[in-house]
Phi, psi and omega in degrees: 000129181287143177296143181280145175290341180235084188296332181227069186296338181275341182303306180298325179293315180294321178294319177298317179293321178296319179294320176299321177296322177296319177298315180298320178298316179294325179288342182276352180286124178301149184306323183285350179256001179292133180288155174283130178235149184281004177237163181288155177294333177296321178296317178298312178306312184301310185288325176298314181285336173297314177297317179300319178298318176299315180296316179297320179295318178300315179299309183294325178290336181279351179289142177302144178061025179280152172244155181299315182294315179296319179295323179296317178296314181297312181297317180295317180294311182299315180294322179294317178294319178298318178299320178296317178295322179296316178296320178296317179300320181299337181292343179258002179268129180305132178078003178246165177214158176272126184235116180301329178295321176300320180295319178298319178294319177302313181297318178300315178298317180298309184295317180292318178297316178297319180294319177298318178296322178296316178295320178296324179293326175294314182295319182292334182268001179291143179291000000 
């Protein structure tokens, strides 16, 4: 049997799903129990979704016959939809609200994170 170009295709998918679960867990904390942090929640949203975008891109790039452009579109779409569902979910959590601005920040993080992962994959494959 020839070695696979993608030795652990489920690893990136499982890591992406675990991170999505972590986001959902954080979104489930009622508003009155949120800790005080010295940065804005928009900054937190951006960096959390930037990491999520990198993970989603890694997952999509690890799929057989994937292309960088196709993976970028898939990762951006999946992350954007997840961010929208997360914002909608927060509207039913006591003390939380759904904020369209948060979703825009989530999408920015996803797109930039996915793009950074795509650029890193180009750099990593250079001779």
